[in-house]
C-alpha positions as CSV (number, residue, x, y, z in Angstrom):
1,M,0.0,0.0,0.0
2,N,1.1,3.6,-0.6
3,I,1.2,6.2,2.1
4,S,-2.2,7.6,1.3
5,E,-3.9,4.1,1.6
6,I,-2.0,3.5,4.9
7,Y,-3.2,6.8,6.2
8,K,-6.8,6.2,5.3
9,Q,-6.7,2.7,6.8
10,I,-5.2,3.7,10.1
11,R,-7.5,6.7,10.5
12,E,-10.5,4.6,9.8
13,Q,-9.6,2.0,12.4
14,T,-10.1,4.7,15.1
15,T,-13.6,5.6,13.9
16,V,-14.5,1.9,13.5
17,F,-13.9,1.3,17.2
18,C,-15.8,4.4,18.1
19,S,-18.8,3.2,16.1
20,Y,-19.6,0.9,19.0
21,L,-20.1,4.0,21.3
22,Q,-23.2,6.0,22.0
23,T,-23.2,9.8,22.0
24,E,-23.3,9.9,25.8
25,D,-20.0,7.8,26.0
26,Y,-17.8,10.3,24.1
27,S,-17.2,13.0,26.7
28,I,-16.9,11.0,29.9
29,Q,-13.6,11.1,31.8
30,V,-13.8,8.9,34.9
31,V,-10.2,9.5,36.1
32,K,-7.4,11.8,35.2
33,F,-5.3,9.3,33.3
34,A,-8.1,8.0,31.1
35,S,-9.1,10.5,28.5
36,P,-12.6,10.7,26.9
37,P,-13.1,9.1,23.4
38,K,-13.9,12.5,22.0
39,W,-10.6,13.9,23.1
40,H,-8.7,11.0,21.5
41,L,-10.5,11.5,18.2
42,A,-9.6,15.2,18.3
43,H,-6.0,14.9,19.7
44,T,-4.9,12.5,17.0
45,T,-6.3,14.8,14.4
46,W,-4.7,17.9,16.0
47,F,-1.3,16.1,15.7
48,F,-1.5,16.0,11.9
49,E,-2.8,19.6,11.8
50,Q,-0.2,21.0,14.1
51,F,2.9,19.2,13.0
52,I,2.2,18.7,9.3
53,L,-0.6,20.8,7.7
54,K,0.5,24.0,9.4
55,E,4.1,23.5,8.4
56,Y,3.7,22.0,4.9
57,V,0.6,23.5,3.4
58,K,0.8,27.1,2.2
59,D,-2.0,29.3,3.6
60,Y,-3.5,26.4,5.5
61,K,-6.6,27.5,7.4
62,L,-7.1,26.1,10.9
63,F,-10.4,24.4,11.5
64,N,-10.8,26.1,14.8
65,K,-8.2,28.4,16.5
66,D,-9.2,27.1,20.0
67,Y,-8.4,23.5,19.2
68,N,-4.6,23.9,19.9
69,F,-5.5,24.8,23.5
70,L,-8.1,22.1,23.8
71,F,-6.4,19.1,22.2
72,N,-2.7,19.6,22.8
73,S,-1.6,16.9,25.2
74,Y,1.7,17.7,26.7
75,Y,3.7,19.7,24.1
76,N,4.9,22.8,25.9
77,N,6.7,24.0,22.8
78,V,3.4,24.6,21.0
79,G,1.5,26.6,23.6
80,K,-0.8,26.4,26.5
81,R,-3.3,23.6,27.0
82,I,-6.1,22.6,29.3
83,L,-5.3,20.5,32.3
84,Q,-5.4,16.7,31.7
85,A,-8.0,16.3,34.4
86,N,-10.3,18.7,32.6
87,R,-10.6,16.8,29.3
88,G,-14.0,15.4,30.4
89,N,-15.4,18.9,31.0
90,M,-15.8,19.7,27.3
91,S,-19.4,19.0,26.4
92,R,-18.5,21.4,23.6
93,P,-17.3,21.1,20.9
94,T,-19.8,18.4,20.1
95,I,-18.9,15.0,18.8
96,D,-20.3,16.0,15.4
97,E,-17.9,19.0,15.3
98,I,-15.0,16.6,16.1
99,Y,-15.9,14.3,13.3
100,A,-16.1,17.3,11.0
101,Y,-12.7,18.3,12.2
102,R,-11.3,14.8,11.3
103,Q,-12.9,15.1,7.9
104,H,-11.3,18.6,7.3
105,V,-7.9,17.4,8.3
106,D,-8.1,14.1,6.4
107,T,-9.2,16.0,3.2
108,N,-6.2,18.3,3.5
109,M,-3.8,15.5,4.4
110,L,-4.8,13.4,1.4
111,Q,-4.5,16.4,-0.9
112,L,-1.0,16.9,0.5
113,L,-0.2,13.3,-0.1
114,K,-1.1,13.5,-3.8
115,G,2.3,15.2,-4.3
116,T,5.5,13.4,-3.6
117,P,6.4,13.9,0.0
118,N,10.1,14.1,0.8
119,K,11.7,11.9,3.5
120,Q,11.2,14.5,6.3
121,L,7.5,14.8,5.6
122,T,7.1,11.1,5.1
123,D,8.8,10.4,8.5
124,L,6.5,12.9,10.2
125,I,3.4,11.3,8.7
126,I,4.6,7.8,9.8
127,L,5.2,9.2,13.3
128,G,1.7,10.6,13.3
129,L,0.2,7.3,12.2
130,N,2.1,5.4,14.9
131,H,0.9,8.0,17.4
132,E,-2.7,7.4,16.2
133,Q,-2.2,3.6,16.8
134,Q,-1.0,4.3,20.3
135,H,-4.2,6.2,20.9
136,Q,-6.3,3.3,19.4
137,E,-5.0,1.2,22.2
138,L,-5.6,3.9,24.7
139,L,-9.2,4.3,23.4
140,I,-9.8,0.6,24.1
141,T,-8.3,0.7,27.6
142,D,-9.9,4.1,28.5
143,V,-13.4,2.9,27.3
144,K,-12.9,-0.3,29.4
145,Y,-12.1,1.8,32.4
146,M,-15.2,4.0,31.8
147,F,-17.5,1.0,31.4
148,G,-15.8,-1.1,34.0
149,H,-16.6,1.6,36.6
150,N,-20.2,2.0,35.5
151,P,-22.4,0.2,38.1
152,I,-24.3,-1.8,35.4
153,F,-21.1,-2.9,33.6
154,P,-22.2,-2.0,30.0
155,L,-21.5,-4.3,27.1
156,L,-19.4,-2.7,24.3
157,D,-19.9,-5.7,22.0
158,K,-20.2,-9.5,22.5
159,S,-16.9,-10.0,20.6
160,Y,-14.8,-7.8,22.8
161,N,-13.7,-10.2,25.6
162,L,-10.0,-9.4,25.3
163,V,-8.9,-11.3,28.5
164,K,-9.7,-14.8,27.4
165,D,-6.3,-15.7,25.9
166,K,-4.5,-18.8,27.2
167,N,-0.8,-19.9,27.1
168,T,0.2,-22.2,24.3
169,K,3.7,-22.9,25.6
170,T,4.8,-24.4,28.9
171,E,8.6,-24.6,28.8
172,T,11.3,-22.5,30.4
173,I,14.0,-20.9,28.2
174,K,17.6,-20.9,29.4
175,L,20.1,-18.4,28.1
176,K,23.8,-18.3,28.6
177,A,25.8,-15.4,30.0
178,G,27.4,-13.2,27.5
179,I,27.5,-9.8,25.8
180,Y,24.4,-8.9,23.8
181,E,23.4,-6.0,21.6
182,I,20.3,-4.1,22.7
183,G,18.2,-1.6,20.7
184,Y,16.5,-1.2,17.3
185,Q,18.5,-2.1,14.2
186,G,16.7,-1.7,10.9
187,N,15.3,0.8,8.4
188,N,11.7,0.8,9.4
189,F,9.9,3.0,11.9
190,C,10.9,3.0,15.6
191,Y,10.7,5.5,18.5
192,D,13.7,7.5,19.6
193,N,13.8,5.7,22.9
194,E,14.7,2.4,21.1
195,L,17.7,3.9,19.4
196,G,21.3,3.9,20.6
197,V,22.3,0.3,20.0
198,H,24.6,-0.7,22.8
199,K,26.1,-3.8,24.4
200,V,25.0,-5.3,27.8
201,Y,26.5,-8.1,29.8
202,I,23.9,-10.6,31.0
203,D,24.6,-13.5,33.4
204,D,23.0,-17.0,32.9
205,F,19.2,-16.7,33.4
206,E,16.0,-18.6,32.8
207,I,12.7,-17.1,31.6
208,D,9.3,-18.7,31.3
209,N,7.9,-19.1,27.8
210,Y,4.4,-18.5,29.3
211,L,2.6,-15.9,31.4
212,V,1.1,-16.1,34.8
213,T,-2.6,-17.3,34.7
214,N,-5.6,-16.2,36.7
215,G,-5.4,-19.5,38.5
216,D,-1.8,-18.9,39.5
217,Y,-2.7,-15.5,40.8
218,L,-5.7,-16.8,42.7
219,N,-3.4,-19.1,44.6
220,F,-1.3,-16.0,45.6
221,M,-4.4,-14.2,46.8
222,Q,-5.7,-17.3,48.7
223,D,-2.3,-17.6,50.4
224,G,-2.7,-14.1,51.8
225,G,-0.5,-12.4,49.2
226,Y,-2.3,-9.0,49.6
227,A,-1.9,-9.2,53.4
228,D,1.8,-10.1,53.7
229,F,3.9,-7.0,53.8
230,N,7.1,-9.1,53.4
231,L,6.2,-9.6,49.7
232,W,5.8,-6.0,48.9
233,L,8.0,-3.1,48.0
234,D,7.4,-0.2,50.5
235,D,5.8,2.0,47.9
236,G,3.6,-0.9,46.8
237,W,2.5,-1.7,50.3
238,S,1.6,2.0,50.8
239,W,-0.4,2.0,47.5
240,L,-2.2,-1.2,48.5
241,N,-3.2,0.1,51.9
242,R,-4.1,3.5,50.7
243,H,-6.5,2.1,48.1
244,Q,-7.6,-1.1,49.9
245,I,-6.6,-3.3,47.1
246,N,-7.2,-7.1,47.3
247,S,-7.5,-8.3,43.7
248,P,-6.6,-7.3,40.1
249,M,-8.5,-4.4,38.5
250,Y,-12.0,-5.3,37.2
251,W,-12.3,-8.4,39.5
252,H,-15.4,-8.6,41.7
253,K,-16.4,-11.3,44.2
254,V,-20.1,-12.2,43.7
255,E,-21.5,-14.9,46.1
256,E,-18.0,-16.3,46.8
257,E,-17.2,-16.5,43.0
258,W,-14.7,-14.2,41.3
259,Y,-15.9,-12.4,38.2
260,C,-14.0,-10.0,36.0
261,Y,-15.4,-7.2,33.8
262,T,-14.7,-7.5,30.1
263,L,-15.9,-5.3,27.2
264,S,-18.3,-8.2,26.5
265,G,-19.7,-8.0,30.0
266,L,-19.1,-9.4,33.4
267,Q,-17.6,-13.0,33.1
268,K,-16.5,-15.6,35.6
269,V,-12.7,-15.5,36.0
270,D,-11.2,-18.3,33.9
271,K,-8.4,-19.8,35.9
272,N,-6.7,-21.0,32.8
273,A,-6.7,-17.6,31.1
274,I,-3.7,-15.2,31.2
275,L,-3.7,-12.8,34.1
276,C,-4.4,-9.1,33.2
277,H,-4.7,-5.6,34.6
278,I,-2.1,-5.8,37.4
279,N,0.5,-3.1,38.2
280,Y,4.2,-3.4,38.7
281,Y,3.9,-3.6,42.5
282,E,1.5,-6.6,42.2
283,A,3.7,-8.2,39.6
284,N,6.8,-7.8,41.9
285,A,4.9,-9.1,44.9
286,F,3.8,-12.2,43.0
287,A,7.3,-12.9,41.9
288,E,8.5,-12.6,45.5
289,W,5.9,-15.1,46.5
290,K,7.0,-17.5,43.9
291,N,10.7,-17.1,44.8
292,R,11.3,-15.8,41.3
293,R,11.7,-12.3,39.8
294,L,10.7,-10.2,36.9
295,P,13.1,-10.1,33.9
296,T,15.0,-7.0,33.1
297,E,14.0,-5.3,29.8
298,F,17.4,-6.4,28.4
299,E,16.8,-10.1,29.3
300,W,13.3,-9.8,27.8
301,E,14.7,-8.4,24.5
302,I,17.4,-11.1,24.3
303,A,14.9,-13.9,25.0
304,S,12.2,-12.5,22.7
305,Q,13.4,-14.4,19.6
306,K,12.7,-17.6,21.4
307,M,9.5,-16.6,23.3
308,D,5.8,-16.6,22.6
309,W,4.8,-13.0,23.3
310,G,2.2,-10.3,22.3
311,K,-0.8,-11.2,24.5
312,R,-0.1,-8.8,27.4
313,W,2.2,-5.9,28.1
314,E,4.8,-7.5,30.4
315,W,6.2,-5.7,33.4
316,T,10.0,-5.8,33.6
317,N,12.3,-4.9,36.5
318,S,13.9,-2.0,34.6
319,A,13.3,1.7,35.2
320,Y,12.6,3.7,32.1
321,L,15.9,5.4,31.4
322,P,17.7,6.7,28.2
323,Y,20.0,4.4,26.3
324,P,23.6,5.5,25.8
325,N,23.8,8.3,23.2
326,F,20.0,8.9,23.4
327,K,19.3,12.2,21.6
328,K,16.0,14.1,21.8
329,E,14.7,15.8,18.7
330,N,14.6,19.6,18.7
331,G,11.3,21.3,19.5
332,A,8.0,19.8,20.3
333,L,8.7,16.3,18.9
334,G,11.5,16.0,21.4
335,E,8.9,15.9,24.1
336,Y,7.4,12.7,22.8
337,N,9.4,10.3,25.0
338,G,12.5,11.8,26.6
339,K,10.9,14.0,29.2
340,F,9.0,10.9,30.7
341,M,12.3,9.1,31.7
342,S,11.6,9.4,35.4
343,N,9.5,7.4,37.9
344,K,8.3,4.9,35.2
345,M,8.9,1.2,34.7
346,V,9.4,-0.5,31.3
347,L,6.9,-2.9,29.8
348,R,7.8,-5.1,26.9
349,G,5.8,-7.0,24.2
350,A,2.4,-5.9,23.1
351,S,-1.2,-6.7,24.1
352,V,-4.5,-7.8,22.6
353,A,-5.4,-4.1,22.5
354,T,-2.3,-3.2,20.6
355,S,-2.9,-2.1,17.0
356,K,-1.8,-4.7,14.4
357,N,1.9,-4.3,13.3
358,H,2.5,-1.9,16.2
359,S,4.8,-4.1,18.2
360,R,8.4,-5.2,17.9
361,P,11.0,-6.8,20.3
362,T,12.7,-3.4,20.9
363,Y,9.5,-1.5,21.7
364,R,9.8,0.2,25.2
365,N,6.4,0.9,26.7
366,F,6.4,2.7,30.1
367,F,4.0,3.4,32.8
368,N,3.9,4.5,36.4
369,P,4.3,1.4,38.7
370,T,0.8,2.0,40.2
371,E,-1.0,1.9,36.9
372,R,-3.0,-1.2,35.9
373,W,-5.7,-0.1,33.4
374,Q,-3.6,-1.3,30.5
375,F,-3.6,-5.0,29.5
376,T,-0.6,-5.9,31.7
377,G,0.6,-9.3,32.8
378,I,3.5,-11.2,34.4
379,R,6.4,-13.3,33.0
380,L,8.8,-14.7,35.5
381,A,12.5,-15.2,35.4
382,K,15.3,-16.4,37.6
């Protein structure tokens, strides 16, 4: 496919998911970190308008001069913006206006693509499309958070149970000590945080070729895992007690049976399915209980060629830090990854909510260790 067809296909994937929503769903923001669907639709569109159309189309006319303030996420270089926690306060502009905004930008983008974009422009468009795919995943997880905290547990669609996957492998992989190269090597798209190929020394280690299941985690819970402070990091123990946590996110005990919310409704917890929606602290405590540990991101990347992966984002024991020779881009695009290299943990792999072809062994996802609304799971090492 050429770049125009790829553009249309990826942009359409966003609106196809939103077609399952009702008008009332579009503006709701249940919690600060989960943005409303309407904001995702507008922000991904703003990205193309701000970084491409304004720069590359002569006399381009903005759809609405207020949209830079409303739909900029965190780019300080391009001006002021609303507070993240206030994204759900925008009953206006209406969802019809946002869809008209997408149409306006798409029309201008496709007109621009009728020419022969140079490498700089092509690279920017590919970045924008990868950015949109990131938000497609966030749309799924944010809608699940919204519906999963609705007291009637609404159904998005009967086909959207995304937590039913099971392991297909059972072995443990052993790798020898040695010096290995880490980082993206290739000519296709990657993010700047994957660049800076460098060597690391790794000692002998073993890593499971399967993920922890709901049944495994139930054993941890029944053994008092949430009540034993010896298993928990101090920050994790504080988080657990502050929020009175005793199970993974979306789990509910009904008449002595555990159920979990899925986008296809409330379902009985399948003990054989892969565990989901736990944070770094829970993953680390489970590993302690098993007398194992989480892999480092480097061990994960080295082992990835031999592993079955892609069903859950997998917590590693690595802090999100820059690789050697990491270099931020100038201006706003330099804010994409680099400024978040603090107080985050790295996750590797992909998940059932990740857009197709938007995963690779070197991809470095990162979240705060308390966050568990993403499709996150556990792989153990020793």
